DOMARVO-530461 format. One record per residue (C-alpha): x, y, z; residue in one letter. Coordinates in pm, whole numbers, padded with zeros to 5 digits. Example, Ala and Ser with C-alpha at 12.3 -4.5 7.8 and 13.67 -1.06 7.14 Angstrom:
2
+--------+--------+--------+----+
|     c1 |     c2 |     c3 | aa |
+--------+--------+--------+----+
|  01230 | -00450 |  00780 |  a |
|  01367 | -00106 |  00714 |  s |
+--------+--------+--------+----+
END
This chain:
265
+--------+--------+--------+----+
|     c1 |     c2 |     c3 | aa |
+--------+--------+--------+----+
|  05545 | -23269 | -10038 |  x |
|  05698 | -23353 | -09750 |  x |
|  05778 | -23683 | -09620 |  x |
|  05740 | -23695 | -09254 |  x |
|  05778 | -23955 | -09020 |  x |
|  05573 | -23791 | -08715 |  x |
|  05287 | -23921 | -08984 |  x |
|  05276 | -24327 | -08931 |  x |
|  05084 | -24534 | -09211 |  x |
|  05054 | -24952 | -09159 |  x |
|  04774 | -25105 | -09405 |  x |
|  04668 | -25448 | -09320 |  x |
|  04352 | -25681 | -09500 |  x |
|  04237 | -25346 | -09653 |  x |
|  04235 | -25154 | -09407 |  x |
|  04553 | -24869 | -09336 |  x |
|  04610 | -24693 | -08995 |  x |
|  04731 | -24286 | -09014 |  x |
|  04850 | -24241 | -08624 |  x |
|  05006 | -23892 | -08548 |  x |
|  05336 | -23953 | -08400 |  x |
|  05398 | -23634 | -08207 |  x |
|  05335 | -23696 | -07873 |  x |
|  05540 | -23546 | -07681 |  x |
|  05327 | -23228 | -07826 |  x |
|  05025 | -23439 | -07784 |  x |
|  05034 | -23470 | -08219 |  x |
|  04953 | -23102 | -08272 |  x |
|  05008 | -23042 | -08644 |  x |
|  05299 | -22834 | -08827 |  x |
|  05302 | -22731 | -09159 |  x |
|  05544 | -22996 | -09245 |  x |
|  05339 | -23289 | -09094 |  x |
|  05018 | -23134 | -09214 |  x |
|  05152 | -23133 | -09614 |  x |
|  05301 | -23473 | -09543 |  x |
|  04871 | -23610 | -09449 |  x |
|  04753 | -23455 | -09730 |  x |
|  04985 | -23632 | -09942 |  x |
|  04936 | -23941 | -09707 |  x |
|  04564 | -23906 | -09787 |  x |
|  04584 | -23874 | -10126 |  x |
|  04770 | -24211 | -10192 |  x |
|  04594 | -24437 | -09968 |  x |
|  04266 | -24263 | -10218 |  x |
|  04426 | -24417 | -10502 |  x |
|  04559 | -24688 | -10317 |  x |
|  04359 | -25025 | -10433 |  x |
|  04488 | -25234 | -10113 |  x |
|  04295 | -24972 | -09847 |  x |
|  03976 | -24935 | -09867 |  x |
|  03878 | -24831 | -09507 |  x |
|  04155 | -24552 | -09314 |  x |
|  04177 | -24555 | -08966 |  x |
|  04319 | -24177 | -08781 |  x |
|  04426 | -24193 | -08434 |  x |
|  04718 | -24047 | -08193 |  x |
|  04985 | -24180 | -08051 |  x |
|  05040 | -24112 | -07652 |  x |
|  04829 | -23910 | -07496 |  x |
|  04656 | -23664 | -07692 |  x |
|  04452 | -23786 | -08031 |  x |
|  04583 | -23403 | -08260 |  x |
|  04573 | -23076 | -08013 |  x |
|  04531 | -22906 | -08290 |  x |
|  04765 | -22669 | -08501 |  x |
|  05062 | -22610 | -08334 |  x |
|  05057 | -22260 | -08228 |  x |
|  05422 | -22216 | -08117 |  x |
|  05541 | -22259 | -08488 |  x |
|  05312 | -21943 | -08587 |  x |
|  05347 | -21731 | -08298 |  x |
|  05591 | -21491 | -08455 |  x |
|  05355 | -21422 | -08749 |  x |
|  05074 | -21297 | -08492 |  x |
|  05025 | -20947 | -08341 |  x |
|  04933 | -20571 | -08413 |  x |
|  05212 | -20588 | -08713 |  x |
|  05057 | -20881 | -08876 |  x |
|  04955 | -20886 | -09157 |  x |
|  04631 | -21092 | -09257 |  x |
|  04775 | -21222 | -09585 |  x |
|  05045 | -21370 | -09448 |  x |
|  04831 | -21527 | -09152 |  x |
|  04631 | -21631 | -09501 |  x |
|  04981 | -21809 | -09661 |  x |
|  05058 | -21998 | -09337 |  x |
|  04769 | -22164 | -09289 |  x |
|  04703 | -22292 | -09637 |  x |
|  04851 | -22616 | -09554 |  x |
|  04544 | -22674 | -09303 |  x |
|  04280 | -22539 | -09568 |  x |
|  04409 | -22813 | -09830 |  x |
|  04406 | -23048 | -09510 |  x |
|  04076 | -22993 | -09449 |  x |
|  03947 | -22999 | -09834 |  x |
|  04131 | -23327 | -09898 |  x |
|  03927 | -23502 | -09528 |  x |
|  03564 | -23356 | -09631 |  x |
|  03675 | -23497 | -09982 |  x |
|  03773 | -23869 | -09920 |  x |
|  03607 | -24077 | -10094 |  x |
|  03710 | -24402 | -09898 |  x |
|  03556 | -24456 | -09534 |  x |
|  03722 | -24291 | -09221 |  x |
|  03740 | -24374 | -08890 |  x |
|  03892 | -24160 | -08662 |  x |
|  03978 | -24297 | -08289 |  x |
|  03993 | -24056 | -08060 |  x |
|  04223 | -24126 | -07784 |  x |
|  04278 | -23805 | -07498 |  x |
|  04253 | -23448 | -07621 |  x |
|  04103 | -23361 | -07933 |  x |
|  04134 | -22964 | -07974 |  x |
|  04077 | -22768 | -08247 |  x |
|  04149 | -22860 | -08558 |  x |
|  04215 | -23217 | -08401 |  x |
|  03843 | -23175 | -08313 |  x |
|  03662 | -23095 | -08608 |  x |
|  03930 | -23322 | -08811 |  x |
|  03808 | -23609 | -08541 |  x |
|  03435 | -23509 | -08600 |  x |
|  03441 | -23545 | -09014 |  x |
|  03467 | -23880 | -08976 |  x |
|  03283 | -24115 | -09129 |  x |
|  03238 | -24297 | -08754 |  x |
|  03392 | -24136 | -08439 |  x |
|  03537 | -24382 | -08157 |  x |
|  03565 | -24204 | -07877 |  x |
|  03773 | -24321 | -07590 |  x |
|  03563 | -24248 | -07227 |  x |
|  03811 | -23985 | -07077 |  x |
|  03900 | -23813 | -07406 |  x |
|  03796 | -23501 | -07497 |  x |
|  03705 | -23262 | -07759 |  x |
|  03715 | -22890 | -07780 |  x |
|  03635 | -22575 | -08012 |  x |
|  03910 | -22356 | -07778 |  x |
|  03964 | -22132 | -08081 |  x |
|  03835 | -21792 | -07917 |  x |
|  03983 | -21906 | -07589 |  x |
|  04354 | -21829 | -07794 |  x |
|  04142 | -21512 | -07947 |  x |
|  04070 | -21696 | -08286 |  x |
|  03766 | -21766 | -08508 |  x |
|  03660 | -22149 | -08580 |  x |
|  03819 | -22268 | -08830 |  x |
|  03924 | -22536 | -09037 |  x |
|  03510 | -22576 | -09129 |  x |
|  03390 | -22606 | -08767 |  x |
|  03172 | -22346 | -08838 |  x |
|  03078 | -22611 | -09157 |  x |
|  03111 | -22969 | -08925 |  x |
|  02872 | -22797 | -08600 |  x |
|  02589 | -22682 | -08757 |  x |
|  02530 | -22999 | -08923 |  x |
|  02600 | -23235 | -08636 |  x |
|  02415 | -23074 | -08333 |  x |
|  02225 | -22740 | -08475 |  x |
|  02319 | -22405 | -08517 |  x |
|  02228 | -22265 | -08110 |  x |
|  02472 | -22581 | -07975 |  x |
|  02727 | -22461 | -08183 |  x |
|  02741 | -22134 | -08103 |  x |
|  02762 | -22258 | -07718 |  x |
|  03056 | -22467 | -07828 |  x |
|  03241 | -22245 | -08029 |  x |
|  03140 | -21858 | -07845 |  x |
|  03221 | -22040 | -07497 |  x |
|  03561 | -22254 | -07592 |  x |
|  03350 | -22566 | -07423 |  x |
|  03555 | -22869 | -07372 |  x |
|  03348 | -23171 | -07424 |  x |
|  03361 | -23534 | -07251 |  x |
|  03316 | -23881 | -07455 |  x |
|  02983 | -23861 | -07261 |  x |
|  02838 | -23548 | -07354 |  x |
|  02999 | -23568 | -07705 |  x |
|  02785 | -23904 | -07804 |  x |
|  02457 | -23709 | -07623 |  x |
|  02506 | -23441 | -07842 |  x |
|  02620 | -23676 | -08175 |  x |
|  02925 | -23531 | -08227 |  x |
|  03062 | -23968 | -08199 |  x |
|  02884 | -24248 | -08286 |  x |
|  03076 | -24474 | -07978 |  x |
|  03259 | -24464 | -07639 |  x |
|  03497 | -24736 | -07562 |  x |
|  03702 | -24792 | -07235 |  x |
|  04072 | -24678 | -07381 |  x |
|  04188 | -25017 | -07364 |  x |
|  03911 | -25117 | -07616 |  x |
|  03952 | -24799 | -07825 |  x |
|  04225 | -24967 | -08122 |  x |
|  04030 | -25287 | -08128 |  x |
|  03687 | -25101 | -08138 |  x |
|  03816 | -24898 | -08463 |  x |
|  03936 | -25176 | -08610 |  x |
|  03597 | -25409 | -08591 |  x |
|  03386 | -25120 | -08798 |  x |
|  03694 | -25074 | -09080 |  x |
|  03693 | -25468 | -09080 |  x |
|  03261 | -25412 | -09135 |  x |
|  03328 | -25175 | -09388 |  x |
|  03616 | -25274 | -09564 |  x |
|  03374 | -25596 | -09667 |  x |
|  03155 | -25358 | -09774 |  x |
|  02993 | -25288 | -10121 |  x |
|  03315 | -24987 | -10241 |  x |
|  03067 | -24813 | -10477 |  x |
|  02790 | -24776 | -10300 |  x |
|  03020 | -24641 | -10006 |  x |
|  03174 | -24401 | -10211 |  x |
|  02909 | -24281 | -10371 |  x |
|  02740 | -24274 | -10040 |  x |
|  02961 | -24042 | -09872 |  x |
|  02920 | -23819 | -10183 |  x |
|  02575 | -23762 | -10191 |  x |
|  02573 | -23739 | -09862 |  x |
|  02835 | -23506 | -09819 |  x |
|  02662 | -23261 | -10133 |  x |
|  02344 | -23293 | -09954 |  x |
|  02267 | -22975 | -09834 |  x |
|  02419 | -22765 | -10112 |  x |
|  02094 | -22945 | -10362 |  x |
|  01710 | -22900 | -10334 |  x |
|  01480 | -23211 | -10281 |  x |
|  01498 | -23252 | -10677 |  x |
|  01853 | -23249 | -10766 |  x |
|  01885 | -23485 | -10473 |  x |
|  01652 | -23739 | -10694 |  x |
|  01868 | -23661 | -10975 |  x |
|  02186 | -23739 | -10795 |  x |
|  02069 | -24040 | -10630 |  x |
|  01960 | -24228 | -10948 |  x |
|  02268 | -24089 | -11100 |  x |
|  02444 | -24296 | -10857 |  x |
|  02266 | -24562 | -10859 |  x |
|  02292 | -24585 | -11223 |  x |
|  02681 | -24641 | -11179 |  x |
|  02605 | -24914 | -10901 |  x |
|  02371 | -25116 | -11151 |  x |
|  02721 | -25076 | -11373 |  x |
|  02913 | -25256 | -11116 |  x |
|  03073 | -25594 | -11001 |  x |
|  02942 | -25504 | -10632 |  x |
|  02664 | -25493 | -10705 |  x |
|  02636 | -25839 | -10927 |  x |
|  02778 | -26032 | -10655 |  x |
|  02514 | -25822 | -10417 |  x |
|  02195 | -26002 | -10623 |  x |
|  02396 | -26308 | -10653 |  x |
|  02508 | -26351 | -10282 |  x |
|  02116 | -26242 | -10159 |  x |
|  01992 | -26505 | -10426 |  x |
|  02207 | -26821 | -10284 |  x |
|  02150 | -26682 | -09968 |  x |
|  02495 | -26603 | -09905 |  x |
|  02721 | -26351 | -09762 |  x |
|  02868 | -26148 | -10047 |  x |
|  03256 | -26097 | -10099 |  x |
|  03289 | -25757 | -10254 |  x |
|  03551 | -25653 | -10481 |  x |
|  03547 | -25279 | -10481 |  x |
|  03468 | -25207 | -10812 |  x |
+--------+--------+--------+----+
END
């Protein structure tokens, strides 16, 4: 895997902040950055010093999506679909890596989040947005279909009719509307964005890690199960929780009337 300095990582107090550092291009992702981010997520997933991940962008934008300029020579009447599939394999891998991440992910959206950048922002478990930021599902305005799991994510978050409007018209969505639609969880002033994301990350980092990871997994798989299968999956996960050190601490803290100190084991 490449090691691209345009993906920055800083870990402190159980929280790893991952920063897109290509501000001159509004943090558009080329193949090297994409593969590096996949590698970073895999490493943080295995890192016991990381409990929560915060994803943000440097400069005026969160992420402008895929670097269209980098694939310009692959488009046109003579282009072969198989070549494009090969070229976008890294993006597909990243979309799957974000979806399967067990640890809580927080997106701190500053400035523009467009195309794949918008999809990354709403993939997070908690999305905090600056009040001057924008989400843009602009794929059709470039002659493209929504990708990066946008057609999977949007109907689940906002319903099919609203998802149609956002995608068919390539709409730009301001922070207040994004909150109203349920695309983001909190809207704050730009100067408060980093602090708000950090406070949320701290709260999650102090939670019960085993339960948080299993809850994420159950929710991610909920649309694929019927009611009976969901009940079975929940109680199988509950059995794992009962065997964890976290539940021992949680019960003890409740009985002793004190805040719990979870070990994430």
